[in-house]
N, C-alpha and C positions, 0 to 999 in steps of 0.2 A: 431440355426434355419437355414434351407436350403430352397432353391427355385429350382424348376425344370428348366433345360435348354431345348433347342429345341430338343435334342436327348433323352430326358427322364431321364437323369442323374440329379443329384442334385449338386448345387453349393452353397457355403456359402452365406447367405444374408449379405448385407453390414451392418457394424456396425453403430449404431446411433451416430451422432456427439455429442461430449461432450458439455454440456451446457456452455454458457459464464459464466465467473466468476462473473461479475457484469453487469447488464443491467439496465440502467436508461433511461426512456422514458418520456419526457415532465414533468419532476419532478418540483414541486413547493413546497415552504415552506414559510408559513406566521406565524409569532409569534404574539400573542396578548399580549400587555403590558398595563400598567396603563395609558400610554400616547398615546395609539393607536396601530395600527397594524404596524409590521415591515416585509417588504417583503424581506426575506433573499435569496431565490433562485427563479429563473424564467425560466421555459421552458428548463431545463437542460436534455440533452440526451447524454449518454456516454456508450460505450461498452468496457469492459475490458476482454481480453482473458485469459484463464487459463495459468499460468506461466509468465504472463506479469508483468512488473514493470512500474506503471503509477504514476507520481507525479502531484499533484494539486498545482498550484502557482498563486498568485494574491495579490492585496493589502489587508491590514487588513480590516476585515468586509465584504469580498466578498463572504463568504459562504463556504469556503474550508472545515473548520471543521464541519460546519453544514451538508454538503453533506456526510462526513465520518460518522457522527453520525446517519444519516438516514440509511446508509448501515449497520451500526452496530446495528440497532434497538434500539438505545438510544433515538431517536425521530421518529415521524411518519410524512411522507410527507403530505402536504395539498392537493396535486393533483399529477396526473401522476402515472406512474408505476415504480416499483423498484423490482428487483429480484437478488438473490445471488445463483449462481449455479442452476438456474431454480426454486428456492424456494422463498417464501416470506422472508424478513429479519428476521421476528420472528421465522420462521421454521429453518432458517440457524443458528440462535443463539442457539436454542434448540438443534440442531444437532452438535453444536460446530464446525461449518465449518470455523470459523475465530478466530484469536487471535488479541488482541489490545495492542499497546504500545503508551504511551503518552509522553509529554515532561518531566514530572516528573516521575521518576521511580516508585514511589508509593509502595516502599517495606515496609513491616511491620518490624519495628526496633527490635522487640523482637524475631523475627524468624531468624534463620541462613539463609545463602545463599541457601543451599539445601532445607530448608523448605519453603522459599519464592518461589523457582522454582516449588516445588511440590504441592503448594497450590491448583491450579485448579484440579489436580488429586485427592487430598484428598477430595475436595468438591464434586467431582463426584464419590466418593467411590471406587477408584481404590485400588487394594490390595497393601499391604505394599511392597511386593516383586516387583510388577510391577512398583510401584511409585519410589522405590529406583533405579531400573534399568534405568527408563526413565530419572530421574534427573541426574544420572551419565553420561548418553549419552549426555544430553543437556549441562552440565557443561563442558564436554570435547569439545563439538562443539564450545562453546563460549570462550574457553581458561581459564576457571576458576575452573578446577578440583581441584586445590590445595587450593581453598578458600571456599570449601563447608561448613566448620564449622565456618566461620567468620560471623560477623553480618554487616548489611549495613553501620554502622558508621565507620567500619574499611576498607571501600572500597573507591576508588576514584570515581568521577562522571561518568567517562567512564565505570568503572567496574560495577557500579550500573545499568547503562543502559544495559549492557550486561546481567545482571541478569534479568532485565525486559524483554528483548527480549527472553531469554531462557524460562521465564515463559509464554510468549505469544505463544511459540511453544509447550508447554507441551502436549496439546491435539492433536498434529499433524494436525493443521489446514491447509486447502487448501488455505486460504486467510489470509494475514496479513494486518491489518489496523494500520497505523503509523502516529500519529499526532505530528509533529515536535519533534521526539524523541531525536535529537541531538542538539536542539536549545540552551540549556544551557551550552553546552560544549565549551572549548577553541578550537581554530581552528585546532591545531595539532591533538588533541584527536578526534575532529569531523571528520577529513579526515580519520584517522585510522579506526574509527567506520563505516564510509561509505564503505570502502573496506571490512571490516569484514562482514557487512550486505550483500554485494553482494556474498561473499563466502558462507554464511549461506543459502541464497536464492538458490544458485546453488546446494547446498547439499540437500535441502528440496523440491525443485521445487515449492515453494509456489508462489502464485500470491501476489503482493503487491500494495496497494493504499497508497500513501505517501504524507502527507501535509508538505509543507515547504515554508519559505519566501526567501530561498537562491537559486538564479539562478544557481551558480556553483554546488550546491548539487543536484538540480533537474536534471541538465544535466548529471552529473557523474553517477547517479544511474539509470536513467530511460531508458526504451524503447521509451516511449512517454511522453511528458510534456503537461499537460492540463492548458492553460492560462485562468484565470477567470477574469471577469470584475468587477468593483465596484458594490455595492449593488444597485438594486437586482442582486445577483450573476448569471451570465450567462457564458457559455463557449464561450470565444472569439475566441479561436484557439486551435487546437491540433497539436503539432509539433513532428514529428518523429525525433528521435535522430540518425543522420547519423553517427554512431560510430560503433566500434566493438561490438560484443555481450556482454551483461552485465556480463556473466560468464567469460569473457576474459579480463575485464578491470582491470588495475593496476594503481598505482600512476603515472606511466609514461604518462598515458593519459592526465594528468593535464598540461603537457607541449606541447601537440600536437596541431597543427593548427586547426584540425577538432573540437577539444574541444572548442576552443575559438570562432570558427564559430558558434557553437550551442549556446553558451552563448550569442553571439550577436543576434542570431535569437530570442531567448526567450526574451531578454531585449527589442528588437524592438517591439515584439508583446505586451509586457506589457505596452509599451508607445504608442501603437496604430499605429505603423509605419510599420507593416509587411504585405506585400501584400495588400489584400482587407479586412483584419480583420479576416480571418480564418472562420471556421465553427464549428458546433457541433461535438460531439465525433466520430461518425462513418461516417462522410462525408468527405469533402475535408480536407486535412491536409497540413501544410506547411513543406517544406523540407529545410527551412533556407533561409534567405535573401529575403523573400517575394516570392519565387518561390512556386507555388502551384502544388500539385499532385492530379488530379481529379479522 
Protein backbone atom coordinates (compact mmCIF):
# COMPACT_ATOMS: atom_id res chain seq x y z
CA UNK A 1 0.00 0.00 0.00
CA UNK A 2 1.28 3.48 -0.84
CA UNK A 3 0.40 7.01 0.17
CA UNK A 4 0.75 10.16 -1.97
CA UNK A 5 3.40 12.72 -1.05
CA UNK A 6 3.11 16.46 -1.50
CA UNK A 7 4.43 16.29 -5.07
CA UNK A 8 1.81 13.79 -6.17
CA UNK A 9 4.13 10.78 -6.22
CA UNK A 10 3.58 7.81 -3.97
CA UNK A 11 5.63 6.58 -1.06
CA UNK A 12 5.31 3.28 0.76
CA UNK A 13 3.01 3.35 3.76
CA UNK A 14 4.70 2.53 7.04
CA UNK A 15 4.48 -1.11 8.03
CA UNK A 16 2.29 -1.98 11.00
CA UNK A 17 4.21 -2.72 14.16
CA UNK A 18 4.44 -6.40 15.08
CA UNK A 19 2.14 -7.30 17.98
CA UNK A 20 3.69 -7.95 21.35
CA UNK A 21 4.35 -11.62 22.04
CA UNK A 22 2.52 -11.57 25.38
CA UNK A 23 0.41 -8.78 26.84
CA UNK A 24 -1.09 -9.17 30.31
CA UNK A 25 -3.12 -6.30 31.74
CA UNK A 26 -4.46 -6.38 35.32
CA UNK A 27 -4.73 -10.17 35.21
CA UNK A 28 -6.37 -11.89 38.18
CA UNK A 29 -6.75 -15.59 38.95
CA UNK A 30 -8.86 -17.01 41.77
CA UNK A 31 -9.27 -20.76 42.28
CA UNK A 32 -12.32 -22.15 44.05
CA UNK A 33 -11.49 -25.06 46.35
CA UNK A 34 -13.41 -27.13 48.89
CA UNK A 35 -11.91 -25.00 51.66
CA UNK A 36 -12.61 -21.66 50.00
CA UNK A 37 -11.15 -19.36 47.38
CA UNK A 38 -7.43 -19.12 46.66
CA UNK A 39 -6.27 -15.80 45.17
CA UNK A 40 -3.33 -16.95 43.03
CA UNK A 41 -2.65 -13.81 40.96
CA UNK A 42 -3.53 -10.18 41.58
CA UNK A 43 -3.32 -7.24 39.16
CA UNK A 44 -0.53 -8.71 37.01
CA UNK A 45 0.53 -6.58 34.05
CA UNK A 46 3.42 -7.60 31.82
CA UNK A 47 4.55 -7.02 28.25
CA UNK A 48 6.89 -9.48 26.51
CA UNK A 49 8.36 -8.36 23.18
CA UNK A 50 8.90 -10.68 20.19
CA UNK A 51 12.25 -12.43 20.47
CA UNK A 52 12.66 -11.57 24.15
CA UNK A 53 13.67 -14.08 26.84
CA UNK A 54 11.81 -13.34 30.09
CA UNK A 55 12.11 -15.41 33.26
CA UNK A 56 9.56 -15.53 36.08
CA UNK A 57 11.02 -16.10 39.53
CA UNK A 58 9.61 -15.99 43.04
CA UNK A 59 8.81 -18.11 46.09
CA UNK A 60 6.82 -21.32 45.77
CA UNK A 61 3.12 -20.63 45.41
CA UNK A 62 3.56 -17.11 44.03
CA UNK A 63 1.72 -17.87 40.78
CA UNK A 64 4.61 -18.24 38.32
CA UNK A 65 3.30 -21.47 36.83
CA UNK A 66 -0.28 -20.22 37.04
CA UNK A 67 0.61 -17.21 34.90
CA UNK A 68 2.26 -19.50 32.37
CA UNK A 69 -0.81 -21.76 32.32
CA UNK A 70 -2.99 -18.74 31.61
CA UNK A 71 -0.77 -17.76 28.68
CA UNK A 72 -0.97 -21.37 27.41
CA UNK A 73 -4.77 -21.44 27.67
CA UNK A 74 -4.59 -24.29 30.19
CA UNK A 75 -6.48 -22.07 32.65
CA UNK A 76 -8.70 -19.01 32.15
CA UNK A 77 -8.07 -15.73 33.99
CA UNK A 78 -10.69 -14.59 36.48
CA UNK A 79 -10.20 -10.97 35.49
CA UNK A 80 -8.07 -8.67 33.34
CA UNK A 81 -6.92 -9.04 29.74
CA UNK A 82 -4.39 -11.45 28.21
CA UNK A 83 -3.23 -11.75 24.61
CA UNK A 84 -0.62 -13.75 22.72
CA UNK A 85 0.60 -12.10 19.50
CA UNK A 86 -2.51 -9.96 19.57
CA UNK A 87 -4.84 -12.96 19.87
CA UNK A 88 -6.71 -14.57 22.70
CA UNK A 89 -4.78 -17.45 24.31
CA UNK A 90 -7.40 -19.84 22.91
CA UNK A 91 -6.84 -18.58 19.36
CA UNK A 92 -3.06 -18.67 19.78
CA UNK A 93 -3.28 -22.28 20.97
CA UNK A 94 -5.42 -23.24 17.99
CA UNK A 95 -2.96 -21.48 15.66
CA UNK A 96 -0.07 -23.37 17.29
CA UNK A 97 1.73 -20.12 18.08
CA UNK A 98 3.51 -21.60 21.10
CA UNK A 99 5.21 -24.74 22.32
CA UNK A 100 5.44 -25.93 25.93
CA UNK A 101 8.18 -27.73 27.88
CA UNK A 102 7.74 -28.81 31.50
CA UNK A 103 10.06 -30.03 34.24
CA UNK A 104 9.31 -33.62 33.31
CA UNK A 105 10.10 -34.41 29.70
CA UNK A 106 6.85 -36.36 29.35
CA UNK A 107 8.12 -38.59 26.58
CA UNK A 108 6.09 -41.62 25.54
CA UNK A 109 8.26 -44.63 26.47
CA UNK A 110 7.04 -46.84 23.63
CA UNK A 111 7.92 -44.29 20.94
CA UNK A 112 11.40 -43.65 19.62
CA UNK A 113 13.10 -40.28 19.98
CA UNK A 114 12.14 -39.39 16.41
CA UNK A 115 8.53 -40.43 16.96
CA UNK A 116 8.30 -38.42 20.19
CA UNK A 117 9.61 -35.31 18.46
CA UNK A 118 7.27 -35.83 15.52
CA UNK A 119 4.15 -36.43 17.62
CA UNK A 120 2.72 -32.87 17.33
CA UNK A 121 3.19 -33.00 13.56
CA UNK A 122 1.49 -36.37 13.38
CA UNK A 123 -1.45 -35.13 15.45
CA UNK A 124 -1.86 -32.19 13.09
CA UNK A 125 -1.82 -34.46 10.03
CA UNK A 126 1.49 -33.34 8.51
CA UNK A 127 2.61 -35.49 5.63
CA UNK A 128 5.08 -38.27 6.38
CA UNK A 129 7.76 -36.63 4.22
CA UNK A 130 7.35 -33.23 5.88
CA UNK A 131 7.34 -34.82 9.34
CA UNK A 132 10.53 -36.79 8.71
CA UNK A 133 12.30 -33.73 7.34
CA UNK A 134 11.28 -31.54 10.29
CA UNK A 135 12.22 -34.20 12.86
CA UNK A 136 15.65 -34.65 11.26
CA UNK A 137 16.17 -30.87 11.34
CA UNK A 138 15.19 -30.64 15.01
CA UNK A 139 17.30 -33.59 16.15
CA UNK A 140 20.28 -32.07 14.39
CA UNK A 141 19.57 -28.77 16.15
CA UNK A 142 19.53 -30.35 19.63
CA UNK A 143 22.49 -32.64 18.92
CA UNK A 144 20.58 -35.93 18.95
CA UNK A 145 20.64 -36.94 15.31
CA UNK A 146 22.46 -40.17 16.21
CA UNK A 147 19.77 -41.12 18.74
CA UNK A 148 16.68 -40.91 16.53
CA UNK A 149 15.91 -44.65 16.87
CA UNK A 150 16.54 -44.88 20.61
CA UNK A 151 13.81 -45.00 23.24
CA UNK A 152 13.54 -42.60 26.21
CA UNK A 153 14.83 -45.12 28.75
CA UNK A 154 18.08 -45.28 26.77
CA UNK A 155 18.74 -41.56 27.26
CA UNK A 156 20.14 -39.49 30.10
CA UNK A 157 17.94 -36.88 31.81
CA UNK A 158 19.56 -34.06 29.86
CA UNK A 159 19.05 -35.87 26.57
CA UNK A 160 15.39 -36.48 27.40
CA UNK A 161 14.93 -32.76 28.03
CA UNK A 162 16.52 -31.99 24.68
CA UNK A 163 14.00 -34.31 23.05
CA UNK A 164 11.20 -32.47 24.87
CA UNK A 165 12.54 -29.10 23.69
CA UNK A 166 12.79 -30.39 20.13
CA UNK A 167 9.19 -31.61 20.36
CA UNK A 168 8.06 -28.19 21.62
CA UNK A 169 9.66 -26.63 18.52
CA UNK A 170 8.08 -29.06 16.06
CA UNK A 171 5.37 -26.67 14.86
CA UNK A 172 7.85 -23.76 14.52
CA UNK A 173 6.18 -21.78 17.34
CA UNK A 174 6.90 -18.11 17.83
CA UNK A 175 6.68 -18.51 21.61
CA UNK A 176 8.19 -21.11 23.96
CA UNK A 177 6.64 -21.56 27.40
CA UNK A 178 9.04 -23.39 29.72
CA UNK A 179 8.14 -24.38 33.28
CA UNK A 180 11.34 -25.37 35.14
CA UNK A 181 12.51 -27.64 32.31
CA UNK A 182 15.95 -28.14 33.88
CA UNK A 183 14.86 -28.35 37.51
CA UNK A 184 15.50 -32.10 37.87
CA UNK A 185 18.95 -32.09 36.24
CA UNK A 186 22.33 -32.12 37.97
CA UNK A 187 24.15 -28.78 38.02
CA UNK A 188 26.65 -29.53 35.25
CA UNK A 189 23.97 -30.84 32.89
CA UNK A 190 21.73 -27.92 33.80
CA UNK A 191 24.38 -25.36 32.88
CA UNK A 192 25.09 -27.14 29.61
CA UNK A 193 21.37 -27.19 28.79
CA UNK A 194 21.06 -23.48 29.53
CA UNK A 195 23.75 -22.69 26.98
CA UNK A 196 22.13 -25.07 24.48
CA UNK A 197 18.76 -23.37 24.98
CA UNK A 198 20.23 -19.94 24.23
CA UNK A 199 21.79 -21.34 21.06
CA UNK A 200 18.47 -22.85 19.97
CA UNK A 201 16.63 -19.60 20.70
CA UNK A 202 19.15 -17.67 18.64
CA UNK A 203 18.64 -20.07 15.73
CA UNK A 204 14.83 -19.96 15.90
CA UNK A 205 14.25 -16.34 17.04
CA UNK A 206 11.60 -17.67 19.44
CA UNK A 207 10.23 -15.62 22.31
CA UNK A 208 10.61 -17.42 25.65
CA UNK A 209 8.71 -17.16 28.94
CA UNK A 210 10.64 -19.29 31.45
CA UNK A 211 9.68 -20.27 35.00
CA UNK A 212 12.51 -21.05 37.43
CA UNK A 213 13.42 -21.07 41.12
CA UNK A 214 17.12 -20.58 40.32
CA UNK A 215 18.48 -17.03 40.44
CA UNK A 216 21.69 -17.85 38.48
CA UNK A 217 19.63 -19.63 35.83
CA UNK A 218 17.24 -16.70 35.44
CA UNK A 219 20.15 -14.24 35.15
CA UNK A 220 22.13 -16.32 32.67
CA UNK A 221 19.21 -16.93 30.32
CA UNK A 222 17.19 -13.74 30.39
CA UNK A 223 16.86 -10.33 28.86
CA UNK A 224 14.62 -9.45 31.82
CA UNK A 225 13.81 -11.18 35.09
CA UNK A 226 10.31 -10.75 36.52
CA UNK A 227 10.34 -11.02 40.32
CA UNK A 228 7.01 -12.12 41.81
CA UNK A 229 5.76 -11.66 45.36
CA UNK A 230 4.17 -14.30 47.61
CA UNK A 231 0.51 -15.16 47.10
CA UNK A 232 -1.51 -13.49 45.87
CA UNK A 233 1.13 -13.29 43.17
CA UNK A 234 2.03 -9.84 41.97
CA UNK A 235 4.94 -8.53 39.93
CA UNK A 236 7.20 -6.95 42.50
CA UNK A 237 9.91 -5.82 40.08
CA UNK A 238 11.15 -6.31 36.53
CA UNK A 239 14.94 -6.26 36.30
CA UNK A 240 16.81 -5.68 33.05
CA UNK A 241 19.85 -7.93 32.76
CA UNK A 242 22.74 -5.57 32.10
CA UNK A 243 24.73 -8.25 30.30
CA UNK A 244 25.77 -9.05 26.76
CA UNK A 245 23.08 -10.12 24.31
CA UNK A 246 21.63 -13.56 25.04
CA UNK A 247 22.86 -14.89 21.70
CA UNK A 248 26.45 -14.00 22.70
CA UNK A 249 26.49 -15.55 26.18
CA UNK A 250 28.82 -18.44 26.93
CA UNK A 251 29.96 -20.21 30.09
CA UNK A 252 32.63 -17.53 30.52
CA UNK A 253 29.85 -15.16 31.61
CA UNK A 254 29.39 -17.23 34.78
CA UNK A 255 32.78 -15.94 36.01
CA UNK A 256 32.12 -12.29 35.12
CA UNK A 257 31.54 -9.57 37.71
CA UNK A 258 28.49 -8.29 35.83
CA UNK A 259 26.86 -11.72 36.17
CA UNK A 260 27.31 -11.70 39.95
CA UNK A 261 26.02 -8.13 40.09
CA UNK A 262 22.80 -9.22 38.39
CA UNK A 263 22.46 -12.23 40.70
CA UNK A 264 22.76 -9.85 43.65
CA UNK A 265 20.14 -7.51 42.16
CA UNK A 266 17.62 -10.33 41.72
CA UNK A 267 18.34 -11.79 45.17
CA UNK A 268 17.86 -8.38 46.82
CA UNK A 269 14.59 -7.91 44.98
CA UNK A 270 13.34 -11.33 46.10
CA UNK A 271 14.10 -10.33 49.68
CA UNK A 272 12.43 -6.94 49.26
CA UNK A 273 15.61 -4.90 49.50
CA UNK A 274 15.91 -3.53 45.95
CA UNK A 275 15.18 0.15 45.45
CA UNK A 276 11.57 0.91 46.29
CA UNK A 277 10.17 -2.47 45.34
CA UNK A 278 10.10 -2.14 41.56
CA UNK A 279 6.98 -1.92 39.41
CA UNK A 280 4.79 -3.88 37.04
CA UNK A 281 5.99 -5.24 33.74
CA UNK A 282 6.04 -2.25 31.41
CA UNK A 283 6.79 0.49 33.91
CA UNK A 284 9.89 1.33 35.90
CA UNK A 285 12.55 -1.37 35.88
CA UNK A 286 15.54 -1.90 38.10
CA UNK A 287 19.01 -1.81 36.62
CA UNK A 288 20.61 -3.53 39.58
CA UNK A 289 21.52 -2.56 43.16
CA UNK A 290 18.31 -0.60 43.62
CA UNK A 291 18.99 1.89 40.81
CA UNK A 292 15.81 2.66 38.91
CA UNK A 293 15.31 3.44 35.26
CA UNK A 294 12.14 5.48 34.84
